[in-house]
C-alpha positions in Angstrom: -13.0 -39.6 72.7 -13.5 -36.0 73.4 -9.9 -35.0 73.8 -9.3 -36.8 70.4 -11.7 -35.1 68.6 -10.2 -31.4 70.0 -7.0 -32.4 68.7 -6.6 -31.1 65.4 -3.4 -33.1 64.4 -5.9 -36.1 65.1 -8.1 -34.7 62.3 -5.4 -33.9 60.0 -3.9 -37.7 60.4 -7.5 -39.0 59.8 -8.1 -37.1 56.8 -4.6 -38.2 55.3 -5.3 -41.8 56.1 -8.7 -41.3 54.6 -7.0 -40.7 51.1 -4.3 -43.4 51.6 -7.1 -45.8 52.1 -8.6 -44.8 48.7 -5.4 -45.1 47.0 -4.6 -48.3 48.4 -7.9 -50.2 49.0 -10.1 -48.3 46.3 -8.2 -47.0 43.6 -11.0 -47.4 41.3 -12.5 -44.5 42.8 -9.5 -42.7 44.3 -9.4 -39.9 41.8 -12.7 -38.7 42.7 -12.3 -38.1 46.7 -10.5 -35.6 47.9 -9.5 -34.0 51.0 -7.6 -30.6 51.4 -4.0 -30.8 52.0 -2.7 -30.1 55.4 0.1 -27.5 55.9 1.9 -29.6 58.7 4.5 -26.7 59.5 1.7 -24.5 60.1 -0.7 -26.5 62.2 -0.6 -27.6 65.9 -3.2 -29.6 68.1 -4.9 -26.1 68.7 -4.6 -24.8 64.9 -5.4 -26.6 61.8 -4.1 -24.9 58.1 -5.3 -26.4 55.4 -5.8 -26.1 51.8 -8.6 -23.7 50.6 -11.2 -25.6 48.5 -13.5 -24.0 46.7 -16.8 -25.9 45.4 -20.4 -26.1 46.0 -22.0 -27.9 48.9 -23.6 -31.3 48.0 -27.0 -30.1 49.1 -26.9 -26.8 47.0 -28.5 -28.6 43.7 -28.8 -25.2 41.9 -25.1 -24.4 42.3 -24.0 -27.9 41.4 -26.3 -27.7 38.1 -24.2 -24.5 37.4 -20.9 -26.4 37.7 -22.2 -28.6 34.8 -22.8 -31.8 37.5 -25.7 -33.8 37.5 -26.9 -34.3 40.8 -27.9 -38.1 39.7 -24.3 -38.7 39.1 -23.2 -37.1 42.3 -25.7 -39.4 44.6 -24.1 -41.9 42.8 -20.4 -40.6 43.8 -21.4 -40.3 47.2 -22.9 -43.8 48.0 -20.2 -45.4 46.3 -17.4 -43.4 48.4 -19.1 -44.2 51.6 -19.8 -47.8 50.7 -15.9 -48.2 50.2 -15.4 -46.7 53.6 -18.0 -48.6 55.6 -17.5 -52.2 54.1 -13.8 -52.4 52.7 -11.7 -49.6 54.8 -13.2 -49.9 58.0 -12.4 -46.2 58.6 -15.3 -44.2 58.0 -16.3 -40.5 58.1 -19.2 -40.5 60.4 -20.7 -37.0 60.0 -21.2 -36.7 56.1 -23.8 -33.9 56.3 -24.2 -31.4 53.6 -21.5 -29.1 55.3 -18.7 -31.4 55.6 -18.9 -32.4 51.8 -18.1 -30.2 49.0 -18.3 -30.8 45.0 -16.0 -29.3 42.1 -15.7 -30.3 38.6 -13.2 -32.9 37.5 -10.8 -32.0 34.9 -11.6 -33.0 31.6 -8.6 -35.5 31.4 -10.4 -37.7 33.8 -13.1 -40.4 32.9 -16.3 -41.3 34.8 -16.6 -44.5 36.6 -20.3 -44.0 36.1 -21.3 -43.0 32.4 -23.7 -41.1 31.0 -25.9 -41.2 27.5 -27.7 -38.3 28.4 -29.2 -36.9 31.4 -32.3 -39.6 31.1 -30.2 -42.6 30.1 -27.8 -43.2 33.1 -25.8 -46.3 32.6 -24.5 -47.4 36.2 -21.1 -48.3 36.4 -19.9 -48.1 32.5 -16.4 -46.4 32.1 -16.6 -43.9 29.4 -14.8 -40.8 28.8 -16.9 -37.5 29.9 -16.2 -33.9 29.6 -15.4 -31.9 32.6 -18.9 -32.3 33.7 -18.3 -34.8 36.4 -17.2 -34.3 39.8 -14.7 -34.8 42.6 -16.1 -35.5 46.1 -14.2 -33.4 48.8 -14.5 -34.4 52.2 -14.5 -32.1 54.9 -14.1 -32.3 58.7 -12.6 -35.8 59.9 -13.2 -35.5 63.4 -15.6 -38.3 63.5 -14.0 -40.9 62.2 -14.6 -44.1 64.4 -10.8 -44.5 65.5 -9.8 -44.0 69.0 -7.0 -46.1 70.8 -8.6 -45.6 74.1 -11.8 -47.4 75.5 -14.5 -47.2 74.0 -12.7 -48.7 70.7 -14.7 -47.2 67.7 -12.7 -48.6 65.0 -14.3 -50.9 62.8 -12.5 -54.3 63.6 -12.6 -56.8 61.1 -15.7 -59.0 62.2 -17.7 -55.7 62.9 -16.8 -54.9 59.5 -17.4 -58.3 57.8 -20.7 -58.5 59.7 -22.0 -55.3 58.8 -21.0 -55.7 55.0 -22.9 -59.2 55.2 -25.8 -57.8 56.6 -26.0 -55.0 53.8 -25.4 -57.9 51.2 -28.5 -59.7 52.8 -30.7 -56.5 52.8 -30.2 -55.6 49.2 -30.6 -59.7 48.1 -33.9 -59.9 50.5 -32.0 -62.7 52.4 -34.2 -63.0 55.7 -31.9 -66.1 57.1 -29.0 -63.7 56.5 -30.4 -60.7 58.0 -31.1 -62.6 61.1 -27.8 -64.3 61.6 -25.9 -60.5 60.8 -28.1 -58.9 62.9 -27.5 -61.2 65.8 -23.8 -61.2 65.3 -24.2 -57.3 65.5 -25.6 -57.7 69.0 -29.2 -57.0 68.0 -30.7 -60.1 69.4 -33.1 -63.0 67.7 -36.2 -60.8 68.5 -35.5 -57.4 67.1 -33.9 -58.0 63.9 -36.6 -57.2 61.5 -37.1 -54.2 63.6 -33.2 -53.5 62.9 -33.5 -53.9 59.3 -36.4 -51.9 58.8 -34.4 -48.8 60.8 -31.5 -49.5 58.7 -33.4 -49.1 55.1 -36.6 -47.2 56.4 -38.7 -50.2 55.1 -41.3 -52.2 56.6 -39.7 -56.0 57.2 -42.7 -57.3 54.1 -40.9 -54.6 51.8 -37.3 -55.7 53.1 -37.7 -59.4 52.1 -39.7 -58.7 49.1 -37.6 -60.1 45.9 -38.6 -57.4 43.8 -35.4 -55.4 42.6 -36.7 -51.8 43.7 -37.7 -53.3 47.2 -35.8 -50.9 49.1 -36.2 -47.5 47.3 -37.5 -44.7 49.0 -39.6 -42.2 46.8 -40.1 -39.7 49.0 -44.0 -39.3 48.8 -46.1 -38.1 51.4 -47.4 -42.1 51.8 -43.9 -42.9 52.3 -43.4 -40.4 55.2 -46.6 -41.1 56.9 -45.8 -44.7 56.9 -42.5 -44.3 58.5 -44.2 -41.5 61.2 -46.8 -44.4 61.8 -43.9 -47.1 62.6 -41.9 -44.9 64.7 -44.8 -44.2 67.1 -45.8 -47.9 67.0 -42.5 -49.3 67.9 -41.0 -46.3 69.9 -40.4 -48.8 72.8 -39.0 -51.3 71.0 -36.7 -49.0 69.0 -35.5 -47.8 72.2 -34.6 -51.2 73.7 -32.8 -51.5 70.0 -30.5 -48.5 70.5 -29.8 -49.7 74.0 -28.5 -53.0 72.9 -26.5 -52.0 69.8 -23.0 -51.1 70.1 -21.4 -47.7 69.7 -19.8 -48.0 66.4 -23.3 -49.3 64.9 -25.1 -46.4 66.1 -22.3 -44.2 64.3 -22.9 -46.2 61.4 -26.8 -45.7 61.5 -26.0 -42.0 61.9 -23.8 -42.1 58.8 -26.6 -43.8 56.8 -29.1 -41.0 58.1 -26.7 -38.5 56.9 -26.2 -39.9 53.5 -30.1 -40.4 53.1 -30.6 -36.7 53.8 -27.9 -35.9 51.2 -29.5 -38.3 48.5 -32.8 -37.0 49.2 -32.0 -33.7 48.2 -30.2 -34.8 45.3 -32.8 -37.2 43.7 -35.7 -36.4 46.1 -35.6 -40.3 47.6 -33.3 -43.0 46.8 -32.5 -44.9 43.9 -31.9 -48.3 42.3 -28.3 -47.3 41.4 -27.6 -46.4 45.2 -28.6 -49.9 46.2 -26.7 -51.5 43.2 -23.8 -49.9 44.9 -24.2 -51.0 48.4 -24.9 -54.4 47.2 -21.8 -54.6 44.9 -19.3 -53.3 47.6 -20.7 -55.1 50.6 -20.4 -58.2 48.7 -16.9 -57.8 47.2 -15.8 -57.0 51.0 -17.6 -60.1 52.2 -15.6 -62.1 49.1 -12.6 -60.3 50.4 -13.1 -61.3 54.4 -13.9 -64.8 53.5 -10.5 -65.3 51.3 -8.6 -63.9 54.1 -9.7 -66.2 56.6 -9.6 -69.2 54.2 -7.6 -72.1 55.3 -7.9 -75.0 53.1 -7.8 -75.6 49.4 -11.7 -76.7 49.9 -12.9 -73.7 51.3 -11.0 -71.6 48.9 -12.6 -73.7 45.9 -16.3 -72.7 47.6 -15.6 -68.9 48.1 -14.2 -68.8 44.3 -17.8 -70.5 43.4 -19.5 -68.2 45.5 -17.9 -65.0 43.9 -18.5 -66.5 40.7 -22.6 -66.9 41.5 -22.4 -63.4 43.1 -21.0 -62.0 39.9 -23.8 -63.5 37.8 -26.3 -61.7 40.4 -24.7 -58.6 40.3 -24.7 -58.6 36.4 -28.0 -59.5 35.8 -29.1 -56.9 38.5 -27.2 -54.4 36.4 -28.6 -55.6 33.1 -32.1 -55.0 34.6 -31.0 -51.6 35.8 -29.8 -50.5 32.5 -32.8 -51.8 30.7 -35.0 -49.8 33.1 -33.0 -46.8 32.6 -33.2 -47.2 28.7 -36.9 -47.7 29.2 -37.3 -44.5 30.7 -35.3 -42.4 28.4 -37.6 -43.7 25.7 -39.8 -41.1 24.2 -43.0 -43.1 24.0 -42.7 -44.5 27.8 -43.4 -41.1 28.9 
């Protein structure tokens, strides 16, 4: 693994493969994700020559605002980008700390996948035309994509990716049985799945299975931090055992989640309903796609189609509730 990480040609290939995945598997977001162009004629395994990229680091909120980019929208773009990689591509940038991501304004001819009424009334996932205030996310340093042809194999294989997507779908929709089933398939065991859910979401089990829409939202308050510190201390030995059991690729996904959580915390001082809506939507789509690819009978195909209809209705209801919440926050008499 170390040899592959020190080979800059591997990094260059990973960078190009990442963008190709977005073009083929996630074309709706491909225009918003970029990686520096590789100059192959000037690159070797010891020297990588790439396009110079100018922009603001994703944790530099002042610089981001000066570029006319809304931190809230950028947070959603980061969440969508990595959800697509984790749940649909199986080829993930596993080191998304702030120094590895730049943001720059998008040309005015582009349209936002997110949509904005104004700074307060933000509409999730609506397609509207925006000025150059929206952003392109630039991914740097592709050294830690989990792909290595030699043992230990860190590429997200089909079953791991499908189970990980199903797990996050279950987490978003407070499905205790689904959380247990997927956690066991990922190697957690029957005794530690509530703890695994808590570590992934940074929420206690009673909040994880709470059916309320905002059950996973972290507000970044002092009480939230104190609660997390208490659980970390109380369950130290169980957490150590959990980490011992988990496959290396899942540990990398957990590290990725932690990096993304830190970025979101800087941009919006916590997490948001929009972030979890996106995770729920992308993970659910990935689960349906995985089931369709494994369908071997007309009856199975029909059942999957029914599941898809039910899922779309749930997501629509969730989106409408999110829209109403955002509009209510924007109304002057609601403050």
